[in-house]
N, C-alpha and C positions, 0 to 999 in steps of 0.2 A: 504494499500500501503506499501512496507517495503522500509527501507531506505538502500541502497546496500553499502556495504564495501568489499575491498578486498586487499589482500596482493600486494606489486610491481610485484613478481615473475609472476603472473597475465600477466605484461603489458611485462615482460622478454619475457614470451614465446609468446607473440602476442595475448594472447585470448580477451584482452579486448581494442585492438587497431583499430580505423576504418581499414576496409578492405580497400585494393587495389582494383579499379574496374578491373584493366587491370589482375588481375591474377583471374578474373572468368568471368561472362560474360556469355555466351553460347558458345557450341560445337556443329557439327553437322558431322557424316560420311554417310549421306543420303541425298537425294534430294528429290523433289517434281517436278512433271509434269500434265500438266492440257491438256485435249483434249476433243472435243466436238465429239458427235457418228454422224453418217453419215452413214445410211442406214443400223443399225445396227454394224457399226464399228468406234473405235477410235484408231488411229495410233500414237504411241509415237518413235521418235528413241532417242536413249541415249550412250553415249560414255561408253565404257567396259574397265577396266584397266586389264592386265595379271593376273594370280591367285584369290586365294578365293574363295567365295562364292558369286553368284549373288541372290540376292532377289528380286523379283516382287510384290506388293501387290494393285490390284487394287481397287479405294475406290469409292463408290459413290451410288444413289439410286438403289437398286434392283442388287447389286454389287457381292449376293449371286448366281446367277443362270449366271452369264457372264461365258464365257470362256476365256481364257488368253494363248499368244502363243509368243515364245519369238524366233526371227530367228535369227542365227550368221552371222556377215558378211560372212562366206563360204557358207551360205545357209542354213544350217543345222537347222530344226527345232526342238524347244522344247515346249512340254507342257505338261510336270508331268507322260509322260507315259515311257518313257525312262530309261535307266540304269543311268544316270548323272542326271536327273531333277525328280522333286518333287512335287505335289499339296498337300498345307497345309490349311486345313479347321479350322476355328473357329470365335470367337469374336473378332472385327476386333481391339478394344483395351480394356484396363480394365477398366468395369465401363460402356460401352457403350452398345446399345441396337442393334447394326447393327452386322450381319456377314460376314464374308469376308473370299478370298481363297489367297494364295500364292504360286507364281512358284517362286521353288528354283534352281539353277541350280549349280553343283559343276564344278568346274575350267572352265569357258568360256573363249570363245576364245575370245583374245583381238580386238577392234576396235567397228565400230558402228553397233549398235545391233536394229533389228524393232520388236517394242511389238504392237501385234495387240491384242484387247481385244473386244470381239463382244458380242451382246447381248443385247445391250442397246438402250434406248428409241431413238428414232430422237430428236437431238439436245439438247439433255441431258450432262452434262457434267461427265468426268472421271477424278479421280485422282489418278497417278500412284506415290506410293513410291518406291525407289530404293536403296539398299544397296549392294553396287560393290565389297565390300571385302578387299578395299584398307586401310590401315591404317590410313590416311591421314584426318585430321579435319579440319570444317572450323571454327573458333573462330568470334566471335564480342563480344566486349565490350564498356564500356563508357568509357570517362575520366574523369568523376565525378559523384560521386551519388546524390552530392546536387545540385538537378534540379529543380526548380522552375518556376510556372506559368509565361509566357513572357520569360521565359531564351530560349537562343540558343544551344540545345543539341548535344553533337558532338557524333558521332558512328566510331569505329575504327574496322576494319576487316583485318585477315591473316589467312594463313594457320599454321597448326601445326601438330607435331607427337604425338602421344598419351601420350610420356613419358612429354611431356612439357604441356599439358594440364591446369596444375596448375600453372606456372609462368606467370609471365610478358609477356602478348601477343606479343609485340615489340618483345621481346627479342626472342618469340618461333619461332615468323615469320621470325626474322634473322637466327635464326637454321635451318630451312626448307628450305631457300633461299638456306643456305650454301649445304645442301646436295641435292640442284637441284630442288625442287618443288617451284614451283612461282603459284600465285596467277594471273592469265591472264583477267578476265576483271567481274565485276561484278555489277548487278542490284539490287534496293532495292524498297520496296512499304511499306505504312504505312497503318496499318491495323487499321480501325477506329471501335469503339463500336458496330458500327449497321451493322457490318459484310461487309460494301465496302471499298475500296482501294484505294489509290491514290500512285503517284509515287513519289519517290524521289533521288532528282541528287546526284551522286555518283563521288568525286574526288579522282581518286588514287586510295587507302586504306581507303577514310572517307566520312562521308556524315554526314550534320547537317540538323536539324530539328531547324525551327526557331517559336518564339512566341508560344511554346506549353502551352497548357490548361490545366488544372489540371486532374489528371486522370491517369490510367493505358496505354500506349501506347505500341502497339506491332509493332517491325521494323520486316521486312523479306526480307532477303539478298539470293540471287541465286550469285552462282558464277560457274566460270571454270577455273580448277587448271591444269595446267602440272605438275605430279608424277614427274616428272626428268628422269625416266626411259623409257620415248618413249609414256605414257599413259596422258588421257584427262579426268579428272574427274568432274562431275556437284556435288555441294553441294547445301543444303537450310538449312539456319539456322533463328531460330525464337528468339529474343529479348525483352521481357516486359522489358517496361522504366516505372518507376513511376515518376511524376511530382507533387509536392505537393504545396499549396499556403498558404496565411496567414502565413505566417513565423514571430515569434517575433524576435523582434530587439533588442538588447541588448543594454543599455546604456553605460556601461562601467564601472559600480560601483557595490561595493559591500559592504554589511552591514553584519558584525559576532554578532551572538546573543549567550549567554549561553542558552543551553536547561536543562543541569542537571551537573554534576559532571564533566563529561567528554565530552557529544555531545554539538556541536555547529552547530544552525542552520546558513546558509550561504544564504543571499538573495540578490539576481544580480536582478539589478533594470531592467525593460524594457522600451523602448521606445514606450509607446502608450501600449494598452490594444489591443492585437490579439483577433479574435473570437472563437478559441481554447480554449477548457477549461484546458488541459493537454498536455503534454511531456514527451519523455523519455528523461531522460539525463545521461549523464557520461562526468567524469572530472578524471583528474588526479591531486593530490596531492603533490608537489613536498616542500621540506624545506632543511637546510643545518643540517650536523652533522659531526661527526669525519669524515667520510667516504665520504664525501663531497654534493653538490647539486645535490639531486636526488631525481626521483620518491618514496615518501612512502605508499601510497595506491590508489586506485582507490576509487570513491564512485559515487554514482548514483541511477538510479529507477527512476519510472512514478510520476511524481510531477506534482500538480493544478498548473496554472496560475490563480493568485490570488493579484487583487490592484496592478497591473502594475511591478510585480515580479511572478519571479519564485525561491522556494528555493531547496537546496541539505542540507545535512545535514551530517556534519564529525564528527567521533568520535574519539576526538585526543587522545587517548590511540593509535593510527597509528603511532603517532608524539613525542614518547618517546623518550627522549634523542635530540631535534632538536630545534634549536633556531627558537624561535618564531616569531622572526623579518623576517625572512627569508621563510616564509610558502608562497604560492603562487598556483592558480589554472594556471595548464595548459592544453592542447586539448580538451576544453570544446565543447561536442555536443548536441543541445537540436534535437532530432528528432521526427518524426510521430511515434504514438502507433501501427499502423497499418503496415506502410510501410517499417519504419526505419530509413527512409530517412532522413538525416540531415538538420534539415531548417536553424540552425545557429550554426556557430562555433567562435572560441573565442581563439586565439593561447595562452595567457598567463592574467594575471591577480594579482599581488597581493592583499593578504590579510592581514587585519591589526585588531587587537584585538584577535587572536588567543591563549589561553590561555591553556598549555598544563599540563596535570597530571604527577605529580612527580614518582607516580609510575607505571609499566607495567600491562596490564589487563592479566587475567586467566582465566582460567574455564568457567564457563557462561558469564562473559563479552565477552569472545573471541564471540561468538554466537550474541551478540551483537552490535559489531562491525561489523559483516558481514550481520545482517537485521536489525536491527535498537530495537527499542520497539512499542510493538502494542498500538495506543493511538486511541482516539476519532478523529482524525484530519487526519486518515491514512484510509479511509474507499474510498470504490468509488462505485455508483450503476451498476450493470449490464445491458448493452446495450442488451442484449438480451436474457432474460428470459424466462424458459419454462414456457407456459402458464398451463401445470398440469404436475404435477411429474410421471414420467415412473413408472413402476412396481417395488417394493422394492426387490424381490426375494427374498432371505434369509435374508436380510439388516430388521434392527428395526429403526424408526427414534431416534434419539440421542445413536446410539451404534457407535460402534467401526468397519469400513466394508475397506474390499478390494474394491475399485473402477473399475470396466471394462469399459473402455472408446473405442467407435470405431474412425473412422477416417473420412476424406475428403467423402462427398456425399454419405455415408452408405445409404445401402436401406434395411436394415434388421440386424439381430443379428452377430454381428463381431466375436464374442465368443462363444465357446460350455458351455453352461450354467452347461451343465452336468459334466465338468470337474475342477470345482471349488466348493470347500466347506466352511463350518464354515458362518461367516458372510461376506457377499459380497454383491453386487448392481451392477446394470447395469446403465449405463447412456447411453441416448439414444436422440437425436434429431435427424433426419435423412434427406439426401438430400440436407443437408446443406453446404454452402461454405464460412466459415468464415474466419477472419483473425486470427491469433495466440491469439491477445488480444481477441477479441470477444469469441473465441472457451475456453478461459481459464478463461471468466467470468461466461460463461455459464456454463461450470462445476461445478464454485462455487457456482454460484445461486442455482444449484442441491443439491450439496453436502452439502449446510447450513443448509439440516436437517439433519446431522450426528454429532457426536462430532470430529469424527476422522476419516481419511482414507487416504490410498495410492493409487496410481492409475498403473492399467496394462494396457497399451495403445497400439492400432493398428495405425500405420502410423500417420499421422497428429496430433492424439490424442497424440502420445508422445511430439511432438513438444507443444501442449498447457498443456499438463502436466508441463514441464519442465518449459514453460513460468507463470503458475500459479504458483509454487512455488518458481522460483526466483522474481517477482515484488509482488507479492499479499498475504496477510496474509490468510489461509485457515485451511479445517481441515486436511491436509499434515504437517501441522506444528504439531499439537498435538497427531500427530499418533505415535507409540512406536515402534521402529526398525529403522534400515539403508536403505532399499529401500524406498525411498519417490516414485521413479518413474521407471517404469518397462516397456519399448520402445521397441516394437518388429516392425521392417518393418520401420521404422518412418525417412524421408528426413532431418536428421538435418543438412546435407549438400545441402538438395535441390535435383529436380528431374527436369531433362528436361523435363517431362510431364507437368510439372506444366504452363510451357509455352506454347509449342507446343499446348495445348487444345483451345489455342485463336485463331490459323489459322485453326486449323484440328478437332475442337469437333464439329461443324456443319456436316461434313462429316461423322464424326464416331459416332454420335448420343449419343454423352456424353453431360448431362444436365446444370451442375452444372458449368461449366465456370474454366476459367483461375482462379491460385491464383499466385499472387506474390509473397507472403511469402513463398511458397515454393520452388520455382526460384534459381538458383547458388546465384543470386545478394541478394534476398531477404535473404536467408539463412544464407548469409554471414556478410549481416549489422545486423541480427539477434541476430544471436551467438557473436556478439562483444560488448555485454551487458550481455552476461551468465555469471556470476562468477567463479570460481574454485569450491569454494563450495558447489554450486546448481547442476553443472556436476557431482561433486562426488556421489552425492545423485541420480546416475541415472544410471541405469543398460539396457544395449542395445543387440541387436540380430539382427543378418540379416539372410536371407537366399538366395536360389537361384537353379536355376532349378539343376535336375543331369544331367551332360555332357552325352554324348552318338556321335557315328556315325551319321550324317546326321541329328543330334536332337540337339539343344542347344537353346532353348528358352522357357520362358514361356506363351508368348503371341504372336501370330503371327505378330500384330501392333506393339505394344511397342517395339519389339525385333530390330527394325529398328530406335527406336530412341534413345536408352538405350545403355549404355557400357557394356561389359561384365565384370565379373559376375553380375549377376541383377534379380530379382525377378517378373518382368512382370513389376514394377512401381517405384522401388527404387531400384538403382544401389548400390552395396555393398561398393562403395568406399563414396557415402553419405550419408549412413546411421550409419554411426560411428562419433565421434566427440569428440576429443581431452578432457582428463578430467574425461571422462564418465567412467563407468567399460563393458569394452568391453568383450560381453561373445561368439565372434565369430559370423563365419558362417557356416549352414548348409546346405549342399544340399538335393534336392529333395523335398524343398518346395518352393512355389510361393504365390503372395501376399494374392489373393484372391481366392475363388473357380471359376471354369469353365476355370482354366488356365490347361497349359500340366501337372502340378504335382500339389499335395492337397496344401489348403490353408495352408499357415503358422502356422495362430490360432489356427488350430486343432492337434498340436502337444504334444500328451499328455505327454509326458516327461517333455517338458518346461513348462508346463501349470502348472504343478505339483511343479513343483519349485517355480514359480512365485508364485501360492496360499499359500505354506508352508514357502516364506522368504520374502513378502511382509508384507511391516509395518502394521499394525492397528490400 
């Protein structure tokens, strides 16, 4: 494990600052409705605003054989065979094994529509996903990420315009209200891990969950919104919430000991020994110099809990020219390594006995300030090791290679092996749902047979590659070249599919389950521990569908859950992260095979570049 350090500019940019949950959470421009088949017919009535495109996707057992009809307020019937309506057929969602059909209607008449779905078995349920064309979103967010077992968890909800989806939710709701949009009502339920749900009491735009157990809990909110121009909207939002347990309690003491000429070990005392064996730590180091008392660096990393304490390492070269008597820790976080939820926080703590070197670091010492020094106490055992190594392709054990890495829940070769040359290898661990940390350790376990490698990664493999390079020593550190991680279609800032799968996965045939790390909230917390030097060694690409008349999607199901532009799994806005090398967005390519456009990993030109430019 590495001892991390980063310059104060990372704090000025907000990259290593704990994120504000009011700026993340979840957002939705779709609604979910359910009905039961009676004599082969299921009927749902929905409010539809003026303008836009109405999209109706019916889902359930046997949905590929159903017929769907939508009747306008004036009585006109639409079933996909007219000039303004069309039936789309395809995979229900990416990675699912169910097929479906969707009815699209251009410029629908505003008012109450009746949707009739025929062909289902008696007493079977039918789920209808609706996108009504209005840009107004339903947002839901937490008031705090640090939720521990037994706590009361507070969730807020409100409506928002697309331009405000990344600002404070309260501010976004005020802006929407000023423009005439108002949330009229909402109901909520808590989805349990066994698939059952229980109702939640909502008051105004807030609801509270009491005495929560540790785990990932999913809140589903249904709301009715007045759009301010005479229309009513239905919206359904899904918010996964990570609740942790066994939080270490800081005793408020710190002991500083020298490790070598510049590095200082900071032992933070704990009141007792928790059951967990390690935490993810991050803290600001402040000191006084001629420019005042201000942050001088950020330090952190994954650190073991040992003998009633946790340790951070400070390279005192960050403090050149500062008064040693003024050094203090601020904004300390100890977080869970899998969910990144803050377990313990500390505002400030003075550090006594910090000796500051008289000369400033240069050259190789700067790398040491960023990553620390590899030592015998900085190893961790993988919790997800391969039972047997996959085929080595053209690589040789002990060699220097390019490693091709797949993403979440992969079921086969993600990369076309014939488009890569020289020494390369392929990591495979199929049908898995890993946290970023588990994924990174599994890659490292496989990569230990090589002297060095860089990573070409698809989807969550990019998160795992960046996580590995940031927190652990591996073959990435011994590779020659600047492109340590090359990531394609990676949800660096999350994707709504990661949370929606908890609610809709069983209907859509998705087997691997939801993944908190790839939600908007999980991604924001994870990124707040990724320093600029790790981001700078990462190259990022995104793709989207080729836009055309009456055709603007990669997948007929995920299209209703994602905001354009997107690749069928990851929104372009979520595929890029400040500080990484942004290689742009290319049209005409989707996330995986079986979508409207070819799979993004099949782009020969991009693969040639990744192959030739990747470090080895």
